Backbone as JSON, one array per atom type, in Angstrom:
{
  "sequence": "MSEPPLLVAHEGPVCTLTLNRPAAMNAFTAELHGLLGPALDAAAANPSVRVVVITGAGRGFCAGQDLADPAMRGEGVDVGAVVERFYKPLALRIRSMPVPVLAAVNGVAAGAGANLALCCDIVVAARSASFIQAFSKIGLVPDCGGTWLLPRLVGRARALGLAMTGDKLPAEAAERMGLIWQCVDDAAFAATVQALAARLAQMPSRALAETRRLVDSSAPADLAEALSWEAQAQGELGRAHDFAEGVAAFFAKRPAQFKDR",
  "N": [[22.86, -4.5, 3.67], [20.14, -4.68, 1.37], [16.99, -2.93, 1.35], [13.81, -4.48, 2.11], [11.31, -5.37, -0.41], [8.82, -4.59, 0.42], [7.5, -2.48, 2.84], [6.34, -2.44, 6.13], [4.45, -0.67, 8.37], [3.27, 0.37, 11.54], [1.13, 2.64, 13.04], [-0.44, 3.42, 15.71], [-3.8, 2.6, 15.17], [-3.46, 2.39, 12.45], [-2.24, 0.71, 9.69], [0.37, 0.83, 7.5], [1.29, -0.05, 4.3], [3.99, -0.07, 2.3], [4.96, -0.13, -0.96], [8.09, -0.97, -2.02], [10.13, -0.61, -4.11], [11.63, 1.54, -5.36], [13.45, 2.21, -7.43], [12.51, 0.78, -9.55], [10.07, 1.88, -9.95], [8.35, 0.73, -8.16], [7.35, -1.62, -9.28], [5.62, -4.74, -9.69], [6.85, -7.85, -8.5], [7.38, -11.4, -8.18], [8.44, -11.78, -5.67], [7.64, -9.44, -4.29], [4.84, -9.74, -4.39], [4.75, -12.02, -2.81], [5.2, -11.0, -0.32], [3.31, -8.97, 0.04], [0.7, -10.13, 0.02], [0.66, -11.85, 2.42], [1.11, -9.76, 4.26], [-1.22, -8.25, 4.09], [-3.01, -10.21, 4.95], [-2.1, -10.48, 7.58], [-2.67, -7.96, 8.62], [-5.44, -8.04, 8.41], [-6.0, -9.96, 10.3], [-5.23, -8.84, 12.64], [-6.49, -7.44, 15.46], [-6.04, -4.87, 16.34], [-5.63, -3.27, 14.18], [-7.26, -0.89, 12.26], [-7.49, 0.4, 9.9], [-6.06, 0.21, 6.65], [-3.37, 1.44, 4.8], [-2.17, 1.75, 1.56], [0.69, 2.49, -0.24], [3.35, 3.97, -2.23], [6.95, 3.88, -2.48], [9.31, 6.53, -3.04], [9.08, 8.21, -6.22], [6.96, 7.06, -7.52], [3.8, 5.28, -7.49], [2.99, 2.58, -8.28], [4.22, 0.74, -10.95], [2.97, -1.36, -12.16], [3.15, -4.75, -13.42], [6.42, -6.04, -13.26], [8.15, -6.52, -16.03], [10.59, -7.65, -16.31], [10.83, -9.47, -14.34], [11.53, -12.8, -13.22], [9.2, -14.39, -13.24], [7.84, -13.56, -15.43], [9.39, -14.02, -17.6], [11.05, -15.88, -20.2], [10.52, -18.56, -22.56], [7.28, -19.0, -23.83], [5.8, -18.01, -21.61], [3.13, -18.11, -19.28], [0.84, -15.87, -19.06], [-1.73, -15.72, -18.09], [-1.65, -17.57, -15.99], [0.0, -16.21, -14.24], [-1.66, -14.09, -13.55], [-3.75, -15.51, -12.28], [-2.3, -16.64, -10.17], [-1.2, -14.46, -8.74], [-2.52, -11.83, -9.06], [-5.32, -12.14, -8.96], [-5.78, -13.28, -6.32], [-4.76, -11.09, -4.86], [-6.44, -8.86, -5.52], [-8.91, -9.86, -4.61], [-8.36, -10.21, -1.9], [-7.97, -7.57, -1.0], [-10.53, -6.53, -1.45], [-11.95, -7.93, 0.41], [-11.14, -7.25, 2.91], [-11.44, -6.74, 6.45], [-11.41, -4.18, 7.3], [-11.34, -0.67, 6.32], [-9.59, 0.12, 3.27], [-7.17, 2.22, 2.14], [-5.9, 3.82, -0.65], [-2.98, 5.53, -1.2], [-1.94, 7.39, -3.54], [0.95, 8.33, -4.65], [2.37, 8.91, -6.93], [2.99, 7.95, -10.35], [0.64, 5.51, -11.37], [0.4, 2.62, -12.91], [-0.89, 0.19, -15.26], [-1.36, -2.91, -13.69], [-0.77, -1.69, -11.32], [-2.29, 0.66, -11.31], [-4.83, -0.48, -11.15], [-4.64, -1.89, -8.8], [-4.71, 0.27, -7.01], [-7.32, 1.18, -7.59], [-8.81, -0.94, -6.68], [-8.89, -0.5, -4.0], [-10.73, 0.94, -1.22], [-10.97, 3.73, -0.93], [-9.43, 6.22, -2.82], [-6.82, 8.43, -2.67], [-4.99, 10.84, -4.33], [-1.9, 12.41, -5.14], [-1.49, 15.6, -6.73], [0.4, 15.51, -8.74], [0.36, 12.92, -9.52], [-0.59, 10.13, -11.67], [-2.69, 8.03, -13.74], [-2.55, 5.06, -15.58], [-3.78, 2.87, -17.91], [-2.05, 0.61, -19.01], [-2.02, -1.74, -20.48], [-2.82, -2.29, -23.17], [-0.67, -1.48, -24.62], [1.12, -3.52, -24.68], [-0.26, -5.56, -25.81], [-2.25, -6.79, -24.2], [-5.06, -7.26, -21.89], [-6.8, -5.18, -19.45], [-6.02, -6.11, -16.11], [-5.98, -7.39, -12.72], [-8.49, -6.85, -11.8], [-9.33, -4.77, -13.41], [-11.12, -4.77, -15.66], [-13.54, -5.1, -14.46], [-13.67, -3.07, -12.57], [-13.3, -0.53, -13.9], [-15.6, 0.15, -15.71], [-17.58, 0.31, -13.78], [-16.8, 2.41, -12.23], [-16.46, 4.65, -13.94], [-18.12, 4.36, -16.14], [-19.05, 2.85, -19.33], [-18.09, 4.09, -21.74], [-15.94, 5.79, -21.0], [-14.39, 3.9, -19.67], [-13.66, 2.13, -21.75], [-12.28, 3.95, -23.38], [-10.1, 4.69, -21.74], [-8.92, 2.15, -21.36], [-8.4, 1.18, -23.96], [-6.84, 3.16, -25.29], [-4.73, 3.54, -23.53], [-3.81, 5.91, -22.53], [-2.23, 8.44, -20.53], [-3.7, 9.49, -17.56], [-4.15, 12.35, -15.79], [-4.14, 12.96, -12.23], [-5.94, 14.93, -11.37], [-7.85, 14.97, -13.43], [-8.74, 12.37, -13.14], [-10.06, 12.48, -10.69], [-12.08, 14.28, -11.39], [-13.64, 12.82, -13.22], [-14.61, 10.86, -11.61], [-13.13, 8.59, -11.11], [-11.4, 8.36, -8.98], [-11.36, 9.18, -5.46], [-10.23, 11.6, -4.39], [-8.12, 14.3, -5.3], [-5.22, 15.92, -4.35], [-3.12, 18.75, -3.58], [0.4, 18.32, -3.91], [1.93, 19.18, -1.73], [0.16, 19.02, 0.35], [-0.48, 16.38, 0.46], [0.55, 14.17, 2.09], [-0.33, 14.91, 4.69], [-3.08, 14.99, 4.26], [-3.7, 12.31, 3.66], [-2.91, 11.11, 6.07], [-4.71, 12.31, 7.88], [-7.19, 11.42, 6.88], [-6.91, 8.64, 7.13], [-6.73, 8.44, 9.92], [-9.26, 9.36, 10.59], [-10.94, 7.39, 9.41], [-10.13, 5.24, 10.94], [-11.34, 5.75, 13.33], [-13.93, 5.23, 12.87], [-16.81, 2.94, 12.51], [-15.55, -0.04, 11.82], [-16.56, -2.55, 10.98], [-19.07, -1.91, 9.92], [-18.28, -0.28, 7.81], [-16.85, -2.07, 6.21], [-18.92, -3.8, 5.58], [-20.53, -2.09, 4.15], [-18.97, -1.75, 1.85], [-19.13, -4.41, 0.88], [-21.85, -4.67, 0.26], [-22.21, -2.66, -1.68], [-20.5, -3.63, -3.69], [-21.7, -6.12, -4.24], [-24.03, -5.39, -5.41], [-23.8, -5.2, -8.09], [-24.31, -6.98, -11.23], [-22.42, -8.95, -12.1], [-19.84, -10.74, -10.4], [-16.72, -9.85, -8.77], [-14.8, -11.92, -8.57], [-15.52, -13.64, -10.66], [-15.11, -11.94, -12.85], [-12.36, -11.57, -12.59], [-11.44, -14.13, -13.14], [-12.17, -14.34, -15.81], [-10.48, -12.41, -16.83], [-7.97, -13.61, -16.35], [-8.16, -15.81, -18.05], [-8.3, -14.54, -20.56], [-5.82, -13.21, -20.54], [-4.13, -15.41, -20.5], [-4.51, -16.49, -23.06], [-3.83, -14.28, -24.71], [-1.24, -13.88, -23.85], [0.16, -15.87, -25.06], [0.29, -15.1, -27.62], [1.49, -13.37, -30.61], [1.53, -10.53, -30.34], [1.91, -9.87, -27.62], [4.5, -10.87, -27.05], [5.89, -9.29, -28.88], [5.25, -6.74, -27.91], [6.51, -6.75, -25.39], [9.18, -7.13, -26.17], [9.57, -4.77, -27.63], [9.24, -2.95, -25.58], [11.52, -3.39, -23.93], [13.48, -2.82, -25.79], [13.02, -0.22, -26.22], [11.54, 0.84, -28.4], [9.07, 1.52, -31.0], [6.27, -0.69, -30.98], [5.42, -3.37, -33.22], [2.55, -4.45, -33.91], [0.6, -7.32, -34.84], [-1.4, -9.21, -34.53], [-4.73, -10.49, -35.1]],
  "CA": [[21.75, -5.25, 3.1], [19.14, -3.85, 0.73], [15.7, -2.93, 2.02], [12.84, -5.4, 1.51], [10.44, -4.71, -1.39], [7.59, -4.12, 1.07], [7.69, -1.97, 4.19], [5.12, -2.49, 6.94], [4.57, 0.23, 9.52], [2.07, 0.53, 12.35], [1.04, 3.84, 13.86], [-1.75, 3.28, 16.33], [-4.66, 1.66, 14.46], [-3.22, 2.49, 11.01], [-1.17, -0.11, 9.14], [0.77, 1.35, 6.2], [2.08, -0.96, 3.48], [4.68, 0.74, 1.28], [5.66, -0.85, -2.01], [9.41, -0.39, -1.82], [11.1, -0.84, -5.18], [11.57, 2.85, -6.01], [14.24, 2.26, -8.66], [11.67, 0.17, -10.59], [8.74, 2.48, -9.79], [7.57, -0.19, -7.33], [6.71, -2.63, -10.12], [5.4, -6.02, -9.01], [7.61, -9.07, -8.74], [6.88, -12.52, -7.37], [8.87, -11.54, -4.29], [6.77, -8.42, -3.7], [3.55, -10.39, -4.15], [4.91, -12.96, -1.71], [5.19, -10.25, 0.93], [2.11, -8.14, 0.16], [-0.44, -10.95, 0.41], [0.72, -12.15, 3.85], [0.99, -8.53, 5.05], [-2.65, -7.94, 4.14], [-3.62, -11.21, 5.83], [-1.72, -10.16, 8.97], [-3.44, -6.77, 9.01], [-6.82, -8.47, 8.58], [-6.11, -10.78, 11.5], [-4.79, -8.06, 13.8], [-7.64, -6.67, 15.93], [-5.68, -3.48, 16.62], [-5.6, -2.54, 12.92], [-8.6, -0.43, 11.88], [-7.43, 0.9, 8.53], [-4.82, -0.12, 5.95], [-2.97, 2.39, 3.76], [-1.21, 1.22, 0.59], [1.33, 3.58, -0.95], [4.6, 3.59, -2.88], [8.17, 4.62, -2.11], [9.9, 7.31, -4.12], [8.24, 9.09, -7.03], [5.87, 6.33, -8.15], [2.96, 4.39, -6.67], [3.29, 1.23, -8.77], [4.24, 0.71, -12.41], [2.38, -2.6, -12.65], [4.0, -5.93, -13.43], [7.79, -5.89, -13.73], [8.31, -7.46, -17.14], [11.9, -8.29, -16.19], [10.79, -10.46, -13.26], [11.58, -14.17, -13.75], [7.86, -14.95, -13.43], [7.33, -13.1, -16.72], [10.41, -14.21, -18.62], [11.19, -17.24, -20.71], [9.7, -18.96, -23.7], [5.95, -19.53, -23.53], [5.29, -17.63, -20.3], [1.67, -18.15, -19.19], [0.44, -14.65, -18.37], [-2.94, -16.04, -17.35], [-1.28, -18.23, -14.74], [0.52, -15.16, -13.37], [-2.83, -13.39, -13.03], [-4.42, -16.41, -11.33], [-1.45, -16.88, -9.0], [-0.87, -13.27, -7.97], [-3.4, -10.67, -9.08], [-6.66, -12.49, -8.5], [-5.81, -13.3, -4.85], [-4.51, -9.75, -4.33], [-7.65, -8.06, -5.65], [-9.95, -10.4, -3.73], [-7.97, -9.96, -0.51], [-8.24, -6.16, -0.7], [-11.98, -6.3, -1.41], [-12.55, -8.67, 1.51], [-10.54, -6.84, 4.18], [-12.45, -6.37, 7.45], [-11.24, -2.76, 7.62], [-11.17, 0.13, 5.11], [-8.27, 0.15, 2.64], [-6.97, 3.52, 1.51], [-4.75, 3.91, -1.56], [-2.34, 6.84, -1.22], [-1.22, 7.33, -4.81], [1.93, 9.39, -4.57], [2.98, 9.13, -8.24], [2.35, 7.2, -11.43], [0.04, 4.2, -11.11], [0.22, 2.11, -14.27], [-1.21, -1.23, -15.4], [-1.9, -3.51, -12.47], [-0.6, -0.73, -10.23], [-3.47, 1.52, -11.32], [-6.0, -1.23, -10.72], [-4.44, -2.12, -7.37], [-5.25, 1.44, -6.32], [-8.78, 1.25, -7.77], [-9.4, -1.99, -5.83], [-9.02, -0.01, -2.62], [-12.02, 1.56, -0.94], [-10.85, 5.17, -1.17], [-8.16, 6.57, -3.46], [-6.37, 9.81, -2.61], [-3.82, 10.96, -5.19], [-1.21, 13.7, -5.25], [-1.81, 16.25, -8.0], [1.4, 15.11, -9.73], [0.17, 11.5, -9.84], [-1.36, 9.83, -12.89], [-3.19, 6.66, -13.86], [-2.38, 4.61, -16.96], [-4.16, 1.48, -18.22], [-0.97, 0.41, -19.99], [-2.05, -3.11, -21.01], [-2.94, -2.35, -24.63], [0.63, -1.19, -25.21], [1.84, -4.79, -24.84], [-1.15, -6.57, -26.37], [-3.02, -7.49, -23.17], [-6.26, -6.6, -21.39], [-6.65, -4.79, -18.05], [-6.21, -7.17, -15.12], [-6.11, -6.97, -11.32], [-9.85, -6.37, -11.63], [-9.58, -3.57, -14.19], [-12.3, -4.84, -16.53], [-14.71, -5.01, -13.57], [-13.65, -1.8, -11.85], [-13.38, 0.69, -14.71], [-16.95, 0.57, -16.1], [-18.38, 0.62, -12.59], [-16.35, 3.69, -11.7], [-16.56, 5.79, -14.87], [-18.99, 4.07, -17.26], [-18.47, 2.08, -20.42], [-17.37, 4.91, -22.72], [-14.64, 6.2, -20.45], [-13.62, 2.69, -19.4], [-13.06, 1.67, -23.0], [-11.31, 4.95, -23.81], [-8.89, 4.55, -20.92], [-8.29, 0.85, -21.55], [-7.93, 0.98, -25.32], [-5.77, 4.09, -25.66], [-3.6, 3.48, -22.61], [-3.34, 7.26, -22.3], [-1.99, 8.87, -19.15], [-4.79, 10.3, -17.0], [-3.7, 13.07, -14.6], [-4.96, 12.73, -11.04], [-7.04, 15.9, -11.32], [-8.89, 14.49, -14.35], [-9.29, 11.15, -12.55], [-11.04, 12.91, -9.69], [-13.19, 14.94, -12.07], [-14.52, 11.83, -13.85], [-15.1, 9.92, -10.61], [-12.3, 7.39, -11.02], [-10.83, 8.34, -7.64], [-12.09, 10.0, -4.49], [-9.72, 12.94, -4.13], [-6.8, 14.74, -5.76], [-4.8, 17.03, -3.48], [-1.8, 19.29, -3.9], [1.49, 17.49, -3.41], [2.37, 19.65, -0.42], [-0.84, 18.63, 1.36], [-0.82, 14.97, 0.25], [0.84, 13.32, 3.27], [-1.21, 15.3, 5.8], [-4.45, 14.6, 3.91], [-3.78, 10.86, 3.83], [-2.83, 10.83, 7.5], [-5.96, 12.73, 8.53], [-8.28, 10.53, 6.45], [-6.69, 7.33, 7.76], [-7.08, 8.58, 11.33], [-10.72, 9.48, 10.65], [-11.51, 6.08, 9.13], [-9.8, 4.35, 12.06], [-12.26, 6.04, 14.42], [-15.29, 4.88, 12.43], [-17.15, 1.53, 12.75], [-14.9, -0.82, 10.76], [-17.43, -3.6, 10.46], [-20.1, -1.28, 9.08], [-17.64, 0.19, 6.59], [-16.57, -3.24, 5.38], [-20.21, -4.3, 5.1], [-20.95, -1.14, 3.11], [-18.24, -2.15, 0.65], [-19.65, -5.67, 0.38], [-23.16, -4.46, -0.34], [-22.03, -1.89, -2.9], [-19.93, -4.52, -4.71], [-22.61, -7.2, -4.6], [-25.19, -4.86, -6.12], [-23.57, -5.34, -9.54], [-24.74, -8.31, -11.66], [-21.3, -9.9, -12.16], [-18.99, -10.53, -9.24], [-15.32, -9.58, -9.06], [-14.05, -13.18, -8.77], [-15.81, -14.11, -12.01], [-14.42, -11.05, -13.79], [-10.93, -11.85, -12.5], [-11.19, -15.39, -13.86], [-12.24, -14.02, -17.24], [-9.24, -11.7, -17.15], [-6.88, -14.57, -16.4], [-8.32, -16.6, -19.26], [-7.92, -13.7, -21.69], [-4.37, -12.98, -20.5], [-3.48, -16.66, -20.87], [-4.54, -16.59, -24.51], [-3.06, -13.18, -25.3], [0.16, -14.03, -23.48], [0.77, -16.84, -25.98], [0.18, -14.55, -28.97], [2.6, -12.58, -31.12], [1.56, -9.13, -29.93], [2.48, -9.74, -26.29], [5.95, -11.03, -27.18], [6.38, -8.1, -29.58], [5.12, -5.59, -27.01], [7.56, -6.84, -24.37], [10.46, -6.9, -26.85], [9.64, -3.34, -27.93], [9.41, -2.25, -24.29], [12.92, -3.46, -23.51], [14.32, -2.2, -26.82], [12.63, 1.19, -26.28], [11.17, 1.13, -29.78], [7.64, 1.29, -31.22], [5.9, -2.08, -31.25], [4.78, -3.67, -34.5], [1.53, -5.43, -33.58], [0.1, -7.99, -36.04], [-2.47, -10.17, -34.27], [-6.13, -10.12, -35.36]],
  "C": [[20.73, -4.29, 2.5], [17.82, -3.96, 1.49], [14.76, -3.93, 1.36], [11.92, -4.66, 0.54], [9.09, -4.27, -0.84], [7.94, -3.68, 2.48], [6.34, -1.97, 4.91], [5.33, -1.63, 8.17], [3.23, 0.34, 10.22], [2.17, 1.81, 13.16], [-0.35, 3.87, 14.47], [-2.55, 2.26, 15.55], [-4.45, 1.63, 12.94], [-2.02, 1.63, 10.62], [-0.87, 0.4, 7.73], [1.68, 0.35, 5.5], [2.67, -0.14, 2.33], [5.4, -0.16, 0.3], [7.03, -0.19, -2.16], [10.44, -0.87, -2.84], [11.2, 0.46, -5.99], [12.35, 2.93, -7.31], [13.47, 1.67, -9.84], [10.25, 0.7, -10.53], [7.78, 1.53, -9.09], [6.79, -1.22, -8.14], [6.65, -3.96, -9.38], [6.38, -7.09, -9.45], [6.97, -10.18, -7.91], [7.25, -12.32, -5.91], [7.98, -10.52, -3.6], [5.38, -8.99, -3.43], [3.62, -11.31, -2.94], [4.93, -12.3, -0.35], [3.88, -9.5, 1.13], [0.9, -8.95, 0.6], [-0.44, -11.29, 1.89], [0.59, -10.9, 4.73], [-0.47, -8.1, 5.17], [-3.38, -8.93, 5.04], [-3.34, -10.89, 7.29], [-2.5, -8.95, 9.47], [-4.9, -7.14, 9.26], [-7.03, -9.22, 9.89], [-5.77, -10.02, 12.78], [-5.92, -7.17, 14.29], [-7.32, -5.21, 16.23], [-5.62, -2.63, 15.36], [-7.02, -2.18, 12.5], [-8.63, 0.22, 10.51], [-6.07, 0.52, 7.95], [-4.59, 0.93, 4.86], [-1.95, 1.7, 2.87], [-0.64, 2.39, -0.19], [2.63, 3.07, -1.57], [5.76, 4.44, -2.39], [8.67, 5.41, -3.31], [8.86, 8.09, -4.91], [7.1, 8.37, -7.73], [5.06, 5.54, -7.14], [3.26, 2.94, -7.04], [3.17, 1.22, -10.28], [3.65, -0.56, -12.99], [3.36, -3.75, -12.58], [5.4, -5.6, -13.97], [8.03, -6.95, -14.8], [9.66, -8.16, -17.12], [11.93, -9.36, -15.09], [10.81, -11.87, -13.85], [10.22, -14.81, -14.01], [7.29, -14.6, -14.8], [8.3, -13.34, -17.87], [10.42, -15.66, -19.09], [10.21, -17.54, -21.82], [8.35, -19.49, -23.22], [5.44, -19.2, -22.15], [3.77, -17.59, -20.33], [1.22, -16.94, -18.37], [-0.83, -14.88, -17.56], [-2.65, -16.69, -16.01], [-0.72, -17.23, -13.74], [-0.63, -14.39, -12.74], [-3.54, -14.24, -11.97], [-3.62, -16.56, -10.04], [-1.31, -15.65, -8.11], [-1.99, -12.23, -7.9], [-4.82, -10.97, -8.64], [-6.7, -12.56, -6.97], [-5.61, -11.91, -4.24], [-5.77, -8.9, -4.37], [-8.74, -8.54, -4.69], [-9.63, -10.17, -2.26], [-8.29, -8.52, -0.12], [-9.74, -5.92, -0.55], [-12.67, -7.08, -0.3], [-11.94, -8.3, 2.86], [-11.62, -6.41, 5.17], [-12.35, -4.91, 7.89], [-11.12, -1.99, 6.31], [-9.74, 0.08, 4.6], [-8.18, 1.43, 1.82], [-5.74, 3.46, 0.61], [-4.25, 5.35, -1.56], [-1.42, 6.87, -2.43], [-0.31, 8.55, -4.92], [2.57, 9.74, -5.91], [2.28, 8.28, -9.27], [1.84, 5.85, -10.94], [-0.33, 3.63, -12.46], [-0.12, 0.63, -14.26], [-1.86, -1.77, -14.15], [-1.73, -2.6, -11.27], [-1.77, 0.23, -10.15], [-4.67, 0.77, -10.76], [-5.86, -1.71, -9.28], [-5.02, -0.96, -6.59], [-6.77, 1.46, -6.39], [-9.51, 0.15, -7.0], [-9.66, -1.5, -4.41], [-10.32, 0.76, -2.46], [-12.03, 3.05, -1.28], [-9.47, 5.43, -1.76], [-7.93, 8.07, -3.32], [-5.08, 9.9, -3.41], [-3.22, 12.35, -5.09], [-1.49, 14.28, -6.63], [-0.83, 15.85, -9.1], [1.26, 13.66, -10.16], [-0.63, 11.34, -11.14], [-1.71, 8.36, -12.9], [-3.11, 6.25, -15.33], [-2.8, 3.14, -17.07], [-3.24, 1.02, -19.37], [-1.04, -0.91, -20.75], [-2.06, -3.17, -22.52], [-1.59, -2.11, -25.32], [1.48, -2.44, -25.39], [0.89, -5.91, -25.24], [-1.92, -7.38, -25.36], [-4.27, -6.7, -22.8], [-6.02, -6.15, -19.95], [-6.88, -5.98, -17.12], [-6.16, -6.56, -13.72], [-7.48, -6.33, -11.08], [-10.22, -5.2, -12.5], [-10.84, -3.62, -15.04], [-13.59, -4.76, -15.72], [-14.81, -3.63, -12.95], [-13.96, -0.61, -12.74], [-14.8, 1.07, -15.12], [-17.84, 0.91, -14.92], [-18.02, 1.98, -12.01], [-16.67, 4.85, -12.64], [-17.48, 5.53, -16.05], [-18.26, 3.43, -18.42], [-17.61, 2.93, -21.36], [-15.99, 5.29, -22.22], [-13.77, 4.99, -20.14], [-12.92, 2.2, -20.65], [-12.02, 2.66, -23.52], [-10.01, 4.82, -23.06], [-8.15, 3.26, -21.23], [-7.7, 0.68, -22.94], [-6.78, 1.9, -25.7], [-4.54, 3.92, -24.79], [-3.02, 4.85, -22.31], [-3.15, 7.55, -20.81], [-3.13, 9.79, -18.71], [-4.28, 11.02, -15.76], [-4.67, 12.88, -13.44], [-6.14, 13.68, -10.97], [-8.18, 15.48, -12.23], [-9.54, 13.22, -13.81], [-10.33, 11.47, -11.49], [-12.28, 13.48, -10.36], [-14.16, 13.93, -12.68], [-15.02, 10.77, -12.88], [-14.32, 8.64, -10.51], [-11.72, 7.24, -9.62], [-11.62, 9.28, -6.74], [-11.58, 11.43, -4.45], [-8.33, 13.14, -4.72], [-6.42, 15.95, -4.92], [-3.42, 17.51, -3.92], [-0.71, 18.44, -3.25], [1.9, 17.88, -1.99], [1.42, 19.22, 0.7], [-1.13, 17.14, 1.36], [-0.63, 14.13, 1.51], [-0.11, 13.63, 4.42], [-2.66, 14.88, 5.52], [-4.66, 13.1, 4.11], [-3.8, 10.5, 5.31], [-4.13, 11.16, 8.21], [-7.12, 11.81, 8.15], [-8.14, 9.16, 7.08], [-7.09, 7.38, 9.23], [-8.6, 8.66, 11.5], [-11.38, 8.13, 10.43], [-11.28, 5.12, 10.3], [-10.74, 4.57, 13.24], [-13.69, 5.64, 14.09], [-15.56, 3.38, 12.62], [-16.66, 0.63, 11.61], [-15.83, -1.85, 10.15], [-18.5, -3.03, 9.54], [-19.51, -0.79, 7.77], [-17.34, -0.97, 5.65], [-17.85, -3.82, 4.8], [-20.77, -3.38, 4.01], [-20.27, -1.48, 1.79], [-18.84, -3.41, 0.04], [-20.98, -5.48, -0.33], [-23.08, -3.66, -1.63], [-21.51, -2.79, -4.02], [-20.92, -5.58, -5.17], [-23.85, -6.71, -5.33], [-25.03, -4.95, -7.63], [-23.88, -6.77, -9.96], [-23.63, -9.35, -11.72], [-20.41, -9.67, -10.95], [-17.52, -10.42, -9.67], [-14.54, -10.85, -9.35], [-14.27, -13.72, -10.18], [-15.08, -13.27, -13.04], [-12.91, -11.31, -13.78], [-10.57, -13.14, -13.22], [-11.23, -15.17, -15.36], [-10.97, -13.31, -17.68], [-8.07, -12.67, -17.28], [-6.95, -15.42, -17.66], [-7.88, -15.8, -20.49], [-6.41, -13.46, -21.71], [-3.61, -14.25, -20.88], [-3.4, -16.83, -22.37], [-3.68, -15.52, -25.17], [-1.57, -13.31, -25.01], [0.9, -15.03, -24.35], [0.8, -16.31, -27.43], [1.38, -13.69, -29.32], [2.68, -11.19, -30.47], [2.12, -8.93, -28.53], [4.0, -9.85, -26.35], [6.57, -9.81, -27.85], [6.33, -6.88, -28.68], [6.21, -5.58, -25.95], [8.93, -6.55, -24.99], [10.63, -5.41, -27.16], [9.86, -2.52, -26.67], [10.87, -2.23, -23.89], [13.85, -2.79, -24.52], [14.05, -0.7, -26.96], [12.37, 1.64, -27.73], [9.66, 0.95, -29.94], [7.37, -0.19, -31.53], [5.22, -2.2, -32.6], [3.78, -4.81, -34.27], [0.92, -6.0, -34.86], [-1.13, -8.86, -35.79], [-3.84, -9.59, -34.63], [-7.03, -11.18, -34.73]]
}
């Protein structure tokens, strides 16, 4: 039997959730979402869990939405509905966890995978990792909270640069611009994550979660509102030519010919 697309491991007060589709760079499917949400709920409800670590199996953290997943295939797919069904609840669940959530970015984090990491409280990345806001390459906007997270983390200029170009951002540059907390050498990555998770687990979880809430609520727009705007935009863009062309070009491994205005 093949392994499940999500692995859940408990080591003392640390719950580690490993996205486990390494052959697909841990890209999201409906099945993976169906396991990740309940796993986060279970960790939130478990009084013995004091920190959650999210990471990826193999050489990638998460490549974002799997465009080959049935949820994204077929004539007239509603991308906005996919965001509302999967990514909005995921982002809100992470930002409402009663314990700290640590993203251990072991490799490429692209699209919704990048913003999944940025939703977490602290992001530690291996030096070989990278972050890519890949949405513009298929005619969409950043989702999973990306439009809310990016300007708050790095400012408008860098947020727009990252989102519009879709360029790969090395982990070292991400740390330098304040997108993530820490970039560490690959050889020290596992030990660094383990030590930080253990440290957070010894700290006052309620105070840390309240710190997150106050920091997030200090901004004028809330995350839920931004996520709804993202879903609306994706719904409209997902019905347009450029999304269909971007997906077709992706599978055909050819340059896309975008036409929408």
